[in-house]
C-alpha positions as CSV (number, residue, x, y, z in Angstrom):
1,M,-61.1,29.7,-12.6
2,N,-64.1,30.8,-10.6
3,H,-64.9,34.0,-8.7
4,N,-63.7,32.6,-5.3
5,S,-60.3,31.4,-6.7
6,A,-59.8,34.8,-8.3
7,L,-60.4,36.5,-4.9
8,N,-58.1,34.1,-3.2
9,I,-55.3,34.7,-5.7
10,N,-55.8,38.5,-5.4
11,S,-55.7,38.2,-1.6
12,L,-52.5,36.1,-1.7
13,Y,-50.9,38.7,-4.0
14,E,-51.9,41.6,-1.7
15,Q,-50.4,39.7,1.3
16,L,-47.2,38.9,-0.5
17,Y,-46.9,42.5,-1.7
18,A,-47.4,43.8,1.8
19,E,-44.9,41.3,3.2
20,I,-42.2,42.2,0.7
21,N,-42.7,46.0,1.0
22,S,-42.4,45.8,4.8
23,D,-38.7,45.1,4.5
24,N,-36.2,48.0,5.0
25,V,-39.0,50.2,6.4
26,M,-38.4,52.4,9.5
27,I,-40.5,51.1,12.3
28,N,-42.6,53.4,14.5
29,L,-40.6,53.5,17.8
30,D,-42.9,56.1,19.3
31,I,-45.8,53.8,20.0
32,E,-46.8,53.2,23.6
33,V,-46.9,49.6,24.8
34,M,-48.0,48.1,28.1
35,S,-46.5,45.0,29.9
36,F,-48.4,42.5,32.0
37,D,-47.5,44.5,35.2
38,K,-49.4,47.5,33.8
39,S,-46.2,49.6,33.2
40,K,-46.4,51.7,30.1
41,T,-43.4,52.5,28.0
42,I,-42.4,53.6,24.5
43,L,-41.1,51.0,22.1
44,K,-37.8,52.9,21.6
45,D,-37.1,52.4,25.3
46,I,-37.3,48.6,24.8
47,I,-35.5,48.2,21.5
48,S,-31.8,48.9,21.8
49,P,-29.8,49.7,18.6
50,D,-27.0,47.4,20.0
51,S,-29.2,44.3,20.1
52,M,-31.2,42.1,17.7
53,Y,-34.9,41.6,17.9
54,L,-37.4,39.2,16.4
55,I,-40.8,40.9,16.7
56,L,-44.0,38.8,16.5
57,K,-46.9,41.1,16.1
58,Y,-50.5,39.9,15.9
59,P,-54.0,41.1,16.3
60,G,-55.9,39.8,19.4
61,T,-58.8,38.9,17.0
62,Y,-56.6,36.2,15.3
63,C,-57.3,32.5,15.9
64,D,-55.9,31.7,19.4
65,D,-55.0,28.1,18.5
66,C,-53.1,29.3,15.5
67,I,-51.1,31.8,17.6
68,D,-50.4,29.0,20.1
69,K,-48.8,26.9,17.3
70,I,-46.7,29.8,16.1
71,Y,-45.7,30.7,19.7
72,E,-44.8,27.1,20.5
73,R,-42.5,26.8,17.5
74,I,-40.7,30.0,18.4
75,K,-40.3,28.8,22.0
76,I,-38.8,25.5,20.8
77,L,-36.3,27.3,18.5
78,K,-35.6,30.3,20.8
79,D,-32.3,28.8,22.2
80,M,-31.0,28.2,18.7
81,M,-31.4,31.9,18.0
82,G,-28.8,32.8,20.6
83,E,-28.5,36.6,21.1
84,I,-31.7,37.4,19.1
85,H,-34.3,38.7,21.6
86,V,-37.9,37.7,20.9
87,L,-40.5,40.4,21.5
88,V,-44.3,39.8,21.2
89,L,-46.7,42.7,20.4
90,Y,-50.3,41.8,21.1
91,Q,-52.6,44.3,19.4
92,G,-55.8,44.3,21.4
93,S,-58.3,46.5,23.2
94,S,-57.3,45.8,26.8
95,L,-54.7,44.4,29.2
96,R,-57.4,42.1,30.7
97,E,-58.1,40.6,27.2
98,M,-54.4,40.1,26.7
99,R,-54.0,38.4,30.1
100,I,-57.0,36.0,29.4
101,K,-55.6,35.0,26.0
102,L,-52.0,34.7,27.1
103,H,-52.5,33.2,30.5
104,D,-50.1,30.3,29.9
105,V,-47.4,32.3,28.1
106,D,-43.8,31.5,29.0
107,N,-42.5,34.6,30.7
108,S,-39.1,34.2,29.2
109,I,-40.5,36.0,26.1
110,P,-41.6,39.6,26.8
111,V,-45.2,40.4,25.7
112,Y,-46.6,43.9,25.4
113,L,-50.0,45.2,24.6
114,L,-50.3,47.6,21.7
115,K,-53.6,49.3,22.1
116,T,-53.3,52.0,19.5
117,G,-51.0,52.6,16.6
118,T,-48.9,50.2,14.5
119,L,-45.3,49.5,13.7
120,G,-45.9,51.5,10.5
121,L,-45.2,48.7,8.1
122,P,-47.3,48.0,5.0
123,I,-48.1,44.6,6.4
124,D,-49.9,46.1,9.4
125,G,-52.9,46.8,7.1
126,S,-53.4,43.0,6.4
127,N,-54.5,42.2,10.0
128,L,-52.4,39.0,9.9
129,P,-49.7,37.8,12.4
130,Y,-46.2,38.5,11.2
131,L,-42.6,38.4,12.2
132,T,-40.0,41.0,11.5
133,F,-36.3,41.3,12.4
134,V,-34.6,44.4,13.6
135,D,-30.8,44.5,14.2
136,D,-30.2,48.3,14.3
137,G,-33.1,49.4,16.6
138,K,-35.1,51.0,13.8
139,I,-35.4,49.2,10.4
140,S,-37.4,46.0,9.7
141,K,-35.9,43.2,7.8
142,H,-36.9,39.7,6.6
143,T,-40.6,40.2,7.3
144,L,-42.7,37.0,7.2
145,I,-46.4,36.4,7.6
146,A,-46.6,33.9,10.4
147,N,-48.8,31.2,9.0
148,P,-49.8,28.4,11.5
149,N,-50.2,26.0,8.5
150,Q,-46.6,26.5,7.5
151,L,-44.6,25.7,10.6
152,D,-41.8,24.2,8.6
153,L,-41.4,27.5,6.8
154,L,-41.4,29.3,10.2
155,S,-38.7,26.9,11.4
156,G,-36.6,27.5,8.3
157,Y,-37.0,31.3,8.8
158,L,-35.8,31.1,12.4
159,Q,-32.9,28.8,11.4
160,T,-31.9,31.2,8.6
161,L,-31.9,34.2,11.0
162,A,-29.8,32.2,13.5
163,D,-27.3,31.1,10.8
164,K,-27.0,34.7,9.4
165,Y,-26.8,36.8,12.5
166,C,-25.7,34.6,15.4
167,E,-22.1,33.7,16.1
168,K,-21.6,30.0,16.5
169,E,-19.2,28.6,19.0
170,E,-16.7,26.3,17.3
171,T,-16.5,22.8,18.6
172,T,-13.1,21.4,19.7
173,E,-12.9,19.4,16.4
174,E,-13.6,22.5,14.3
175,I,-10.9,24.5,16.3
176,I,-8.3,21.7,15.7
177,E,-9.3,21.5,12.0
178,N,-9.1,25.3,11.5
179,E,-5.8,25.5,13.2
180,H,-4.5,22.6,11.0
181,E,-5.7,24.5,7.9
182,R,-4.0,27.7,9.0
183,S,-0.7,26.0,9.8
184,T,-0.8,24.2,6.4
185,R,-1.4,27.6,4.7
186,I,1.5,29.2,6.5
187,I,3.9,26.3,5.7
188,L,2.9,26.4,2.0
189,Q,3.4,30.2,1.8
């Protein structure tokens, strides 16, 4: 083991520690964000306690191509996530910078500029893009570092959220099968 590999392992450990310790943490809802149309609002006015949100937060200094890969994967799987709203928080210095970097962003996913402040999670100190899930309007869950080199992991993460939190409509075959099972149970009782 050389000096560089020791540093890499230490960095990986720190990232994992920050990721794990960001779950079940109250997010900072008092931070001010700005939308593309220059309107400013407080995060608590966007996040409703009655809805579910997947938040992608990333620093504007992060690799643009990497963010494009992550963003594309989320867009592809967004419909599968049903009632989970996707929210992007771009942490940068200006709205102009955000517009330049996100000029081809699909407007079906809301994007906000976060100039100052953080969500208050331990992972905010790592300066890495991450995803966190909020289903009560205030507490982070299932936080994941969004790694562009692990898009299969990202897909699995989104699929797991959808399976766990989204109600699936039964197909006609499933309805018939379930009715048959219920009828059989009643007859047997």
